[in-house]
Each structure stands twice: as structure tokens, then as C-alpha cells.
C-alpha positions as CSV (number, residue, x, y, z in Angstrom):
1,M,0.0,0.0,0.0
2,T,2.9,2.3,0.8
3,R,4.4,1.7,-2.6
4,Y,1.1,2.4,-4.3
5,L,0.6,5.7,-2.4
6,R,4.1,6.8,-3.3
7,S,3.3,6.2,-6.9
8,R,0.6,8.9,-6.6
9,P,2.4,11.7,-4.8
10,R,0.3,14.4,-6.4
11,A,-3.1,12.9,-5.5
12,S,-5.3,15.0,-3.4
13,Q,-7.5,13.8,-0.5
14,L,-10.6,14.5,-2.7
15,E,-9.5,11.9,-5.4
16,P,-10.5,8.3,-5.1
17,L,-8.0,6.1,-3.4
18,F,-8.0,3.5,-6.2
19,A,-8.0,5.2,-9.6
20,T,-7.6,4.1,-13.2
21,E,-4.7,5.4,-15.3
22,K,-7.0,8.3,-16.3
23,G,-7.6,9.2,-12.6
24,E,-11.1,8.0,-12.6
25,P,-12.5,5.8,-9.7
26,M,-12.1,2.1,-10.4
27,T,-15.4,0.4,-11.0
28,K,-16.1,-3.2,-10.1
29,A,-16.2,-4.1,-13.9
30,W,-12.9,-2.3,-14.5
31,F,-11.2,-4.1,-11.6
32,A,-12.6,-7.5,-12.6
33,T,-11.4,-7.1,-16.2
34,H,-7.9,-6.0,-15.3
35,L,-7.6,-8.7,-12.7
36,H,-8.5,-11.3,-15.3
37,L,-5.9,-9.8,-17.7
38,L,-3.3,-9.7,-15.0
39,C,-3.9,-13.3,-14.1
40,Q,-3.6,-14.3,-17.8
41,S,-0.3,-12.4,-18.2
42,C,1.1,-14.1,-15.1
43,G,0.1,-17.6,-16.3
44,L,-2.5,-17.9,-13.5
45,P,-5.9,-19.4,-14.1
46,P,-8.2,-16.3,-14.2
47,G,-11.2,-18.4,-13.1
48,C,-9.6,-19.0,-9.7
49,Y,-9.3,-15.3,-8.9
50,T,-12.2,-12.9,-8.7
51,S,-12.6,-9.4,-7.4
52,H,-14.8,-10.9,-4.6
53,S,-11.6,-12.7,-3.3
54,F,-10.3,-9.3,-2.4
55,R,-13.4,-8.5,-0.3
56,I,-12.9,-11.8,1.6
57,G,-9.2,-11.2,2.1
58,A,-9.6,-7.6,3.2
59,A,-12.4,-8.5,5.7
60,T,-10.4,-11.4,7.1
61,T,-7.2,-9.3,7.5
62,A,-9.1,-6.3,8.9
63,A,-10.9,-8.5,11.4
64,I,-7.6,-9.2,13.2
65,T,-7.2,-5.7,14.6
66,T,-10.4,-3.8,13.6
67,P,-13.5,-3.5,15.9
68,V,-16.6,-5.1,14.5
69,S,-18.4,-1.8,14.2
70,T,-15.6,-0.4,12.0
71,L,-15.4,-3.6,10.0
72,K,-19.1,-3.5,9.3
73,A,-18.9,0.2,8.2
74,M,-16.0,-0.4,5.9
75,G,-17.8,-3.3,4.2
76,R,-21.1,-1.5,4.2
77,W,-22.7,-4.4,6.2
78,S,-25.7,-3.6,8.4
79,S,-26.1,-7.1,9.7
80,A,-23.8,-9.9,10.8
81,A,-23.4,-10.8,7.1
82,Y,-19.7,-9.8,7.4
83,E,-19.1,-13.0,9.3
84,C,-19.5,-15.1,6.2
85,Y,-16.5,-13.2,4.7
86,L,-14.1,-14.0,7.5
87,C,-11.9,-17.0,6.9
88,P,-10.3,-18.2,10.1
89,E,-6.7,-19.2,9.9
90,S,-6.2,-23.0,9.9
91,Q,-4.1,-22.6,13.1
92,D,-7.2,-21.0,14.8
93,I,-9.4,-23.9,13.7
94,L,-6.9,-26.5,15.1
95,E,-6.7,-24.6,18.4
96,A,-10.5,-24.5,18.6
97,Q,-10.7,-28.2,17.9
98,K,-8.1,-29.0,20.6
99,T,-10.0,-26.8,23.1
100,M,-13.2,-28.7,22.3
101,T,-11.6,-32.1,22.8
102,L,-10.1,-31.0,26.2
103,T,-13.3,-29.6,27.6
104,S,-15.1,-32.1,29.8
105,P,-18.8,-32.7,29.1
106,C,-21.2,-31.1,31.6
């Protein structure tokens, strides 16, 4: 992110954070098209990478240090729908399973 921001030293606070080469706000369609092209140029299967993957990754990463109220506002979620975007780390799942097996039944 720091590198990206350094590439736009003249951008004002009124401009969109993520802009096209023309300085216009990136649209979902623009991003999806360019992601597809980028995957092709890197030899990656474009069908395995979607713009939605970034929403999931961003929500999961942000959830580590961000309060739920802020996370919901950032994702424009008014309900607990944000929870389906959070992917727990495999280590967290293993720890939860261990805890469940060590807990004695009531």
C-alpha cells in the first residue's frame, strides 16, 4: 500500500484512493477485467481469482485488529453478514478443535 501511495504523490484527498490510469475511480467491472488480464499475463488461471476474493481477504485481514463496528462500516454491512466473509486461519481452527476435545462434558 505504501508503494502504491508513493506512486501517486500528487493525488489530493478528494481523489479516489484507487483510480484508473485516467484518474477515474475504479469500478467493479474495471477491476474484474484488469484482474482477469493480469492473471492471464502471469500464467495464473483467471477463473480462480475474482474481485470478490479481495473482499474476503480484506475482511479477514481487517478483522484481526479492527473493531466489528468499524469492519461493518468499511464493508457496508448492516447485519452480521460480514461474518461469512471472514476466513479463520487454519491454526485457529486447530486450536479450537483442541480446546473442544479437552473440555469435559457437563
